[in-house]
Steps between C-alpha positions, in 0.01 A plus 500: 500500500148569623293198398163628617298660775347280766296764677450873548359621833349848529380683810155661503299715739174387334487122456134485384559762231829340390345152478211632289748678270714192434194277461366745241828460309444124492724380784378186680496512882681197643504601865345779706261755358347835582486441877842335529829658611682303225370412153672296232405502131614273218696687235573235239767278656574771760318675782390850589455548874345784696571567866279737700662786687330720762357825363720707730822323400737709293651307213857396556496235226311434178497122525730222391575285198632143489712405199597158370872504416740238371784598736416718800867545598588626152207744508608622845858556378369684194287724726802581718713576195231743380521685832185369668 
């Protein structure tokens, strides 16, 4: 049912450090960079995004992921049936 991942977005308190880390792993910066509040990397045919969060912000989320699916209504019904 899941055909692929379009993008994963992660929050970070330290954008410069996070950008250096992903660059060191071989990710290509497409938008943003160490001084940006949002950075997007190419990850094959998909994207890895970073979004800066203030240092004093307590985490209430880890990020988000965007999936490619053949039938979103069918996936939604399957999720409901599984209790989510």
